[in-house]
C-alpha positions as CSV (number, residue, x, y, z in Angstrom):
1,M,-23.1,10.2,-16.3
2,I,-19.5,9.0,-16.7
3,R,-17.1,11.6,-15.6
4,T,-13.5,11.9,-16.9
5,V,-11.2,12.2,-13.6
6,H,-7.5,13.7,-14.0
7,L,-5.0,12.5,-12.1
8,P,-2.2,15.5,-10.4
9,R,0.7,16.1,-12.2
10,E,3.8,14.2,-11.6
11,S,7.2,15.9,-10.4
12,K,8.4,17.8,-13.6
13,L,12.1,16.2,-12.8
14,A,11.0,12.9,-13.1
15,A,8.5,13.5,-16.0
16,E,11.6,15.3,-18.1
17,A,14.1,12.7,-17.0
18,I,12.1,9.5,-17.7
19,D,10.5,10.7,-20.8
20,N,11.9,8.6,-23.4
21,T,9.8,5.5,-23.9
22,N,12.2,3.8,-26.2
23,H,14.7,3.5,-23.6
24,P,13.3,2.7,-20.2
25,P,15.5,1.5,-17.5
26,S,16.4,-2.2,-17.7
27,L,14.5,-4.5,-15.7
28,Q,15.4,-8.4,-15.4
29,L,12.0,-10.3,-14.8
30,P,12.1,-13.4,-12.6
31,P,10.0,-16.5,-13.5
32,G,6.3,-16.0,-13.2
33,F,6.4,-12.0,-12.6
34,S,3.7,-10.4,-15.0
35,R,4.7,-7.3,-16.5
36,P,1.2,-6.3,-17.8
37,L,-0.2,-7.2,-14.2
38,A,2.6,-4.8,-12.5
39,W,1.8,-2.0,-15.0
40,E,-2.0,-2.3,-14.4
41,L,-1.5,-2.3,-10.5
42,A,1.1,0.7,-10.7
43,N,-1.3,2.7,-12.7
44,L,-4.0,1.6,-10.0
45,I,-1.8,2.8,-7.2
46,R,-1.4,6.2,-9.2
47,V,-5.0,6.4,-9.0
48,A,-5.3,6.0,-5.3
49,Y,-2.8,8.6,-4.8
50,G,-5.0,11.0,-6.8
51,D,-7.9,10.3,-4.9
52,F,-6.6,11.1,-1.9
53,D,-5.1,14.4,-3.3
54,K,-8.7,15.3,-4.2
55,Y,-9.9,14.6,-0.7
56,D,-6.8,16.1,1.1
57,K,-7.4,19.2,-0.7
58,Q,-11.0,19.3,-0.4
59,Q,-11.3,20.0,-4.1
60,D,-13.5,17.8,-7.0
61,L,-15.1,15.9,-4.2
62,G,-17.8,14.9,-6.6
63,N,-15.4,13.0,-8.1
64,L,-14.2,10.8,-5.1
65,I,-14.0,7.0,-5.3
66,Q,-16.9,5.3,-3.5
67,V,-18.1,1.8,-2.9
68,G,-20.2,0.8,-5.8
69,D,-18.8,3.0,-8.5
70,T,-17.2,1.8,-11.6
71,L,-14.0,3.1,-12.8
72,W,-12.2,2.2,-16.1
73,L,-8.6,2.7,-17.0
74,P,-7.8,3.9,-20.5
75,Q,-6.6,1.7,-23.4
76,N,-2.8,1.2,-24.3
77,L,-1.6,1.1,-20.7
78,T,1.5,-0.5,-21.8
79,Y,3.4,2.3,-22.8
80,D,2.5,5.5,-21.0
81,P,1.7,6.0,-17.4
82,I,-2.2,7.2,-17.4
83,D,-3.1,10.9,-16.6
84,Y,-6.8,10.1,-16.0
85,F,-9.5,7.5,-15.5
86,W,-13.1,7.1,-16.2
87,L,-15.7,7.1,-13.1
88,Q,-19.3,6.3,-12.7
89,H,-21.1,6.4,-9.4
90,S,-23.4,4.0,-8.5
91,N,-26.2,6.6,-8.3
92,D,-25.4,8.1,-11.5
93,E,-28.2,7.7,-14.3
94,P,-27.1,5.0,-16.8
95,I,-26.2,6.2,-20.4
96,D,-26.8,4.3,-23.8
97,S,-23.4,5.6,-25.2
98,D,-20.0,5.0,-23.8
99,E,-18.6,8.4,-25.3
100,T,-17.2,10.7,-22.9
101,D,-15.1,14.2,-23.4
102,A,-12.0,12.3,-23.4
103,G,-13.2,9.7,-26.2
104,P,-15.0,6.5,-26.4
105,I,-14.6,4.0,-23.3
106,G,-14.7,1.0,-25.6
107,D,-12.8,-2.0,-24.5
108,S,-11.2,0.0,-21.7
109,T,-10.6,-2.0,-18.5
110,A,-13.8,-1.8,-15.9
111,Y,-13.5,-2.2,-12.4
112,K,-16.3,-2.3,-9.7
113,V,-15.4,-0.7,-6.1
114,L,-16.0,-3.2,-3.4
115,G,-14.4,-1.1,-0.5
116,V,-12.6,2.1,0.1
117,F,-9.8,2.1,3.0
118,T,-9.6,4.5,5.5
119,Y,-7.3,5.4,8.4
120,L,-8.4,7.5,11.5
121,A,-5.4,9.7,12.3
122,F,-4.7,12.3,15.1
123,S,-3.0,15.5,15.6
124,A,-1.0,16.4,18.4
125,G,-3.0,18.5,21.3
126,I,-5.5,18.0,24.1
127,P,-8.0,16.6,22.7
128,P,-6.1,15.8,19.5
129,K,-7.8,16.8,16.3
130,P,-9.2,13.6,14.1
131,E,-8.9,13.3,10.3
132,V,-9.4,10.5,7.7
133,D,-6.9,9.4,5.5
134,R,-7.7,7.6,2.2
135,F,-5.4,4.9,1.7
136,G,-6.8,3.1,-1.3
137,F,-9.6,0.4,-2.5
138,A,-10.5,-2.9,-3.5
139,L,-11.7,-3.3,-6.9
140,E,-13.2,-6.2,-8.7
141,R,-13.2,-7.1,-12.6
142,D,-14.2,-9.6,-14.8
143,L,-11.7,-11.7,-16.4
144,P,-12.0,-12.9,-20.1
145,D,-12.7,-16.6,-18.8
146,R,-15.8,-15.2,-16.9
147,N,-13.7,-15.9,-13.5
148,K,-13.1,-12.7,-11.2
149,E,-10.1,-10.8,-10.4
150,I,-10.1,-8.8,-7.1
151,N,-7.4,-6.0,-6.3
152,F,-6.5,-4.3,-3.4
153,I,-4.7,-1.1,-3.6
154,F,-2.6,1.1,-1.3
155,R,-0.9,4.4,-1.7
156,G,2.0,5.7,0.0
157,T,3.0,8.1,2.6
158,I,1.5,11.9,2.3
159,E,0.4,13.1,5.4
160,P,2.8,13.9,8.5
161,S,0.9,11.2,10.8
162,E,2.0,8.6,8.3
163,W,5.7,9.7,8.4
164,F,5.5,9.2,12.1
165,N,4.1,5.9,11.6
166,D,6.9,4.9,9.1
167,F,9.3,5.4,11.4
168,Q,7.7,3.1,14.2
169,Y,9.9,0.3,13.5
170,K,9.5,-1.6,17.1
171,Q,8.3,-5.0,16.0
172,I,4.9,-6.3,17.6
173,P,3.1,-9.8,16.7
174,F,1.2,-9.7,13.2
175,L,-2.0,-8.6,13.3
176,Q,-1.8,-7.6,16.9
177,T,-5.1,-6.1,18.1
178,E,-7.2,-5.8,21.7
179,S,-8.5,-9.4,20.9
180,G,-5.4,-11.2,19.6
181,N,-2.6,-11.7,17.0
182,Q,-1.3,-13.9,14.6
183,A,2.1,-14.3,16.5
184,S,2.8,-17.6,14.9
185,L,3.4,-16.0,11.4
186,G,5.9,-13.5,12.8
187,E,6.3,-9.7,13.9
188,A,5.8,-6.8,11.8
189,C,6.5,-3.1,12.5
190,L,4.6,-1.4,14.9
191,G,3.6,1.7,12.8
192,F,2.4,-0.3,9.7
193,N,0.5,-2.6,12.1
194,K,-1.0,0.4,13.7
195,I,-2.6,1.9,10.1
196,Y,-3.9,-1.6,9.0
197,T,-5.3,-2.5,12.4
198,D,-5.8,0.7,13.8
199,Y,-4.6,-0.9,17.2
200,R,-2.5,1.7,19.1
201,P,-0.6,-0.2,21.8
202,G,0.4,3.1,23.7
203,L,3.9,3.6,24.8
204,V,5.5,-0.2,24.2
205,M,7.5,-0.5,27.3
206,D,8.7,-3.3,29.6
207,N,6.5,-1.9,32.3
208,K,3.1,-3.3,31.5
209,T,0.9,-1.1,34.1
210,F,2.5,2.0,32.8
211,N,1.8,0.9,29.0
212,K,-1.9,0.1,29.8
213,F,-2.2,3.5,31.5
214,S,-0.9,5.4,28.7
215,R,-2.9,3.2,26.1
216,D,-6.1,3.6,28.2
217,L,-5.2,7.5,28.2
218,D,-4.7,7.7,24.6
219,K,-8.0,5.9,24.0
220,G,-9.9,8.6,26.3
221,L,-8.4,11.4,24.2
222,R,-9.5,10.0,21.1
223,K,-12.7,9.7,22.1
224,A,-13.2,12.9,23.5
225,A,-11.8,14.3,19.8
226,L,-14.6,12.1,18.2
227,D,-17.2,13.3,20.3
228,Q,-16.4,16.8,19.2
229,H,-16.4,16.0,15.7
230,P,-19.1,13.5,14.7
231,E,-18.8,13.9,11.0
232,I,-15.5,12.6,11.3
233,S,-16.8,9.0,12.5
234,S,-19.4,8.8,9.5
235,E,-16.3,9.3,7.2
236,H,-14.2,6.5,8.9
237,K,-16.2,3.3,8.3
238,A,-13.9,0.8,9.3
239,P,-10.3,0.2,10.2
240,I,-8.4,-1.4,7.0
241,M,-8.3,-5.0,8.5
242,V,-12.0,-4.9,9.0
243,S,-12.9,-3.6,5.4
244,V,-10.5,-6.1,3.8
245,H,-12.2,-8.8,5.8
246,Q,-15.9,-7.4,4.7
247,V,-14.7,-7.3,0.9
248,L,-13.6,-10.8,1.1
249,D,-17.1,-11.9,3.0
250,E,-19.0,-10.3,0.2
251,V,-16.9,-11.6,-2.6
252,F,-17.2,-15.3,-1.4
253,E,-20.8,-15.1,-0.5
254,R,-22.1,-14.0,-4.0
255,S,-19.6,-15.9,-6.2
256,D,-18.9,-19.7,-6.8
257,Q,-16.2,-18.6,-9.6
258,S,-12.7,-19.1,-9.5
259,I,-11.2,-16.0,-7.8
260,S,-7.7,-14.7,-8.1
261,I,-6.4,-11.8,-5.8
262,N,-3.7,-9.2,-6.3
263,V,-2.4,-6.9,-3.7
264,A,-0.1,-3.6,-4.5
265,G,1.1,-0.7,-2.8
266,H,4.0,2.0,-3.2
267,S,6.2,2.8,-0.1
268,L,4.2,2.8,3.1
269,G,1.3,1.4,0.8
270,A,3.7,-1.4,-0.2
271,A,4.0,-2.3,3.5
272,L,0.3,-2.2,4.1
273,A,-0.2,-4.4,0.9
274,T,2.4,-7.0,2.5
275,I,0.3,-7.1,5.7
276,C,-3.0,-7.4,3.5
277,A,-1.7,-10.0,1.4
278,L,-0.8,-12.4,4.4
279,H,-4.0,-11.1,5.9
280,I,-6.2,-12.2,2.9
281,S,-4.2,-15.7,2.6
282,I,-5.2,-16.5,6.3
283,L,-8.7,-15.5,5.6
284,C,-9.0,-17.6,2.5
285,D,-7.3,-20.6,4.4
286,S,-10.2,-20.3,6.8
287,R,-12.7,-20.7,4.4
288,E,-10.5,-23.4,2.5
289,A,-10.8,-21.6,-0.5
290,H,-8.4,-21.7,-3.3
291,C,-7.4,-18.2,-4.0
292,P,-3.8,-17.6,-5.2
293,V,-2.8,-14.4,-4.0
294,S,-0.2,-12.2,-5.7
295,L,1.7,-9.4,-4.2
296,Y,3.4,-6.5,-6.1
297,T,5.2,-4.0,-4.1
298,F,7.0,-0.9,-5.3
299,A,9.7,0.9,-3.1
300,S,8.9,-1.2,-0.5
301,P,10.7,-1.1,3.3
302,R,11.3,-3.9,5.5
303,V,7.9,-4.6,6.9
304,G,9.0,-7.2,9.7
305,N,11.4,-9.8,11.1
306,P,12.6,-13.0,9.2
307,Q,10.0,-15.2,10.3
308,F,7.2,-12.7,8.8
309,A,9.2,-12.5,5.8
310,R,9.1,-16.2,5.3
311,S,5.2,-16.8,6.1
312,C,4.7,-14.1,3.6
313,N,7.2,-15.9,0.9
314,K,5.8,-19.5,1.7
315,K,2.0,-18.4,1.1
316,L,2.2,-15.7,-1.5
317,S,3.5,-15.5,-5.0
318,A,5.4,-12.1,-4.1
319,F,7.5,-9.6,-6.0
320,R,9.3,-6.4,-4.8
321,I,10.3,-3.8,-7.4
322,A,12.9,-1.5,-6.1
323,N,14.9,1.3,-7.8
324,S,18.6,0.8,-6.4
325,E,19.0,4.4,-5.8
326,D,15.6,5.1,-3.8
327,L,16.3,5.4,0.0
328,V,13.2,4.0,1.2
329,P,13.6,0.3,0.4
330,G,16.6,0.3,2.4
331,L,14.6,1.1,5.6
332,P,14.6,0.1,8.2
333,P,18.1,-1.2,8.3
334,A,17.8,-5.1,8.1
335,T,19.8,-4.8,11.4
336,L,21.1,-2.2,13.9
337,K,23.5,-5.1,15.8
338,V,26.7,-3.1,14.6
339,I,28.9,-4.7,17.5
340,G,29.3,-8.5,17.2
341,D,30.2,-10.9,20.1
342,E,33.5,-11.3,18.0
343,M,34.5,-8.1,19.6
344,S,36.2,-8.0,23.1
345,P,35.8,-7.4,25.8
346,A,32.3,-9.1,25.8
347,K,31.2,-7.0,28.8
348,H,31.9,-3.9,26.9
349,V,29.7,-5.4,24.1
350,E,27.0,-6.4,26.2
351,T,27.0,-2.7,27.7
352,V,26.8,-1.1,24.7
353,R,24.1,-3.1,23.2
354,K,21.9,-2.4,26.5
355,A,22.6,1.4,25.8
356,L,21.5,1.3,22.2
357,A,18.4,-0.9,23.1
358,V,17.4,2.0,25.7
359,V,17.8,4.7,23.0
360,T,16.0,2.8,20.4
361,G,13.2,1.6,22.7
362,G,14.5,-2.2,21.6
363,V,14.4,-1.7,18.0
364,S,18.5,-2.0,18.0
365,D,17.5,-6.1,18.9
366,D,15.2,-6.6,16.4
367,V,16.1,-7.6,12.8
368,F,14.1,-7.2,9.7
369,E,14.2,-8.9,6.3
370,H,12.6,-7.9,2.9
371,V,9.5,-9.9,1.7
372,G,9.2,-11.1,-2.0
373,T,11.6,-11.9,-5.0
374,P,13.4,-8.6,-5.7
375,V,13.1,-6.8,-9.0
376,Y,15.6,-4.4,-9.3
377,F,16.3,-1.1,-11.8
378,T,18.4,1.8,-11.5
379,T,17.3,5.5,-12.0
380,Q,19.1,8.2,-10.4
381,L,17.5,11.4,-10.7
382,G,19.4,13.6,-8.2
383,E,16.5,14.0,-5.6
384,I,15.3,11.8,-2.9
385,S,11.7,12.5,-3.8
386,S,12.3,11.9,-7.7
387,N,14.0,8.8,-7.0
388,H,11.2,7.5,-4.9
389,N,8.3,9.0,-7.6
390,M,5.8,6.5,-8.3
391,G,4.4,7.9,-11.4
392,H,7.5,8.3,-13.6
393,T,10.4,6.5,-11.9
394,Y,8.7,3.3,-11.0
395,C,6.3,3.0,-14.1
396,S,9.2,3.8,-16.5
397,P,10.9,0.1,-16.3
398,L,7.6,-1.8,-16.3
399,R,6.4,0.3,-19.9
400,E,7.0,-1.5,-23.1
401,S,8.8,-0.1,-26.0
402,Q,6.7,2.1,-28.0
403,P,5.8,0.8,-31.0
404,S,6.8,2.5,-34.2
405,P,4.3,4.8,-35.7
406,P,2.8,4.0,-39.3
407,N,5.4,4.2,-42.1
408,S,8.2,4.7,-40.1
409,S,11.5,3.6,-41.4
410,H,12.3,2.0,-38.0
């Protein structure tokens, strides 16, 4: 059985304002940027949003994307954002025909689902209530040259707990976990690292004893919550970081073909994609595997410090697509050091700096830098959410001009 899965409707304002396929916002493409690949990844991000929408509303759960499934994107992807895709579960009976209720699959792009990424969130309370957030998936597709392409896809912020993590800007070593980190590659924002690694450092304070106490207390509360909800544990298979590692292990163990890897995300998902892409590069290096890693982010916030950005730019082919009128790519600020040493008297400057450090938990002393070659466009829709919209606002500048219909005079 091959089923047609429809995506949620986009913002009405965005849909109406950007519904002119012949006049998309201009986009200056830098060397190495692939417009077809960016468009494909953008539509896969929209599929990830739609998948979470079903799970969050507990509707149409039979069409959730699962490991082992096959999904297809419709043809003519260069002209309009998709509003549906096709899905076949691994345990569905095979059929002889490629006919579906939305038409034949034909030469549409097919993907095998290798992994589904989840994050275990907890709401406020004692004990806190656990819930699973589905953030995206890893997909494999066969290329015409018989090589393989692996796509790691991440959707952006939806849940309240994710907004909380979005604004946890304190920097900690890249891939910080209980067992170690990759500090030599720089530092990343605590909230983004938390979702990717599932490492919850507690209250990040200079007092290590109190910090350990708060972390242990947090662990105890979360364990008590999971003991009351065993069904949640079964839904959350592994932290994203572990799932990514497992997917790559599987791919390398069964394939001797050339592999290319693409990582993409929107908003919070762009931050996760950035961390994921650098993590994948490290894993490929450890296997001495030559796997080019490309990163395409949409509306990405700043993810880490300048050292982290340099590490990404050195190891990845990275492009950062951003609407100049979107607020999110401006967060967190590049620096909060609004008072420089040139101001006098110096002792007053130092007093203010120390006060800001206390108020911001040390964030005011951190410096942030974007990752990747910027690819800007301008779309002003008069609403923060619409300027940030993935489906129409960010897809529109990537689309090619709609070809003229037959017998047209144009």
